[in-house]
N, C-alpha and C positions, 0 to 999 in steps of 0.2 A: 317679630318674635326672634328671628335669627340674629338680627342686630342686637337685641337685648342680651341674647346668649353670649355673643362676642364681647359686648361691653362688660358683662359679668366676668368673663375669663380675663379680660384686660385688667380689670380692677383686682381680681384675685392674684394675677401675676405681679401687679404693682405692690400689693399688700404683702406678698410672700418675700419680696426683696430679692427674688431670683433674677439676676441680670439687670439690664437697663429697663426702666419703666417703658411701657408701651403707651405712647401718647398718640392715639389715632383718632381721626375724624372718620367715623364709619359711614361714609356716603355709599350709595348703591354700588358704584364701581369697586370700591374697596372691599365691600362685603363679598362681591362676586370673586374678587381675586383671593381673598382669604379662603373662601370655599374651594377654589381650584387648588390652592396650595395644600389645604387640609386633605383633599381627596388624593393628591399625589403622595404626600408625606406619610399617610397612614398605610401605604403599601409597603411590603417588605422591600428593602433596598430602594425605596422611593427617593428620587432626586428631582430637583426642580431648577430650571434656568429661567429667571424672571428678568425680562428686559423692559426698559422704560427710561424716562427722563430722570435725571438726578433730582432727589427730593420728592419723588412721587409716592413714596411709601412702600416700595417693593420689599425692603428688608423688614420693615415693621409688620407688614402683612404676613410675611413668611414666619417671623418670630411669633406672631399671634397664633398662626395655624399650628406651629410647633408646640406652643404653650397649651393649646387646647388638647393636643394629643399627649401631653405629659412628657414631651421631649425637652431635654436640656439643650439650650442653644449655646454653641461655642463659635467664636470668631477670632481671626488673627488680631492680635493687639498691636498697637503702634508702640515703637520703642522711643526712647528719649531723642534719638536722631531722626525720627519721622517714621518711615516705612520699616517694617521688620527686616532684619537680615535673614539670609538663608538659614543660618544656624538657629536663630530664634524661631523661625517658621517650623523647622524640622523638630525642634524641642517641643513646641506646642503640639505638633502633629503626633509625636510619640506619646505625649501625655493623653491626648484625646483617644488615640487608638487603644491604649491600655484601658482607659475608662470604658470604652465601648466593648472591647473584647473580654479582658479578664474580669472587669468589674460588672459586666453585663448592663451597662447604663445605655439608655437610648438617647442618642445625641443628634442634633441638627447642626451641621456645619454651615455657617453663613459667610460666604466670601463676596467681596465687592469687586467691581470692575477694576478698581485700583490694585487690589490684591492679585487679580488674575493677569495684570499687565506684566508681572514678573514671570519669566519663563519657568523657573523652578516650581512656582506655586501651581501654575496651570498644568505642568507635567505631573505633579504629585496628585492633584485633584483628578486628573484624567485617569491615572493609575488606580486610584481608589474606586472610581466609578466603574472602570473596566474590570478589575480583578479583585477588588477588595483589599489590596495590599500595595505597599510602595516599596520597590526594590531598594535595598540599602538603607532603609529607615533606621534599623537597629544594628548595632555592632553584633557580631556573631555570638559572643558570650551572653549579651543581654537578650538576644532573640532566643537562645537556647533556654535561658532561665524562664522566660515568659511561656515558652512552649511547655516546659515542665510543669509550671503552675496550671496551665490550661488542661493538661492531661489529668492532673489530680482532680480538678473541678469536673471534667467530663466523666471520669471514672466514678465519681460520687453520684452523678446523676444517673 
């Protein structure tokens, strides 16, 4: 029954066109991993470190769990030169934090071991997990503008 539910969510995700399609073979180990990821991600500020061999479906299982929870999955993109530059990573991170904060979108950030191999990415991810913010992510004027927008939203609530 659980496998059928996951297959239905994977099909729904594929049909919605949201992100990359989830092509998973839902064997027992995969179902258990999706369940663990789901349990962790449904908690406030839930975060998950998934270790395993390349190609074993860790990202796909996390993306399926996120889709089942209605989370939008975001991930660093590759640039034309291969890996993202620090500036490109920071631009993506600013865009995602605005969507999560100001726009109140529920996001799941999926980073790979290759992304975390860069010191700046691992430092930023660590800061997000530790405090919920990244020092120096926004220039002072842009940060001030965002805080002003958030104050208006908070006052309205």
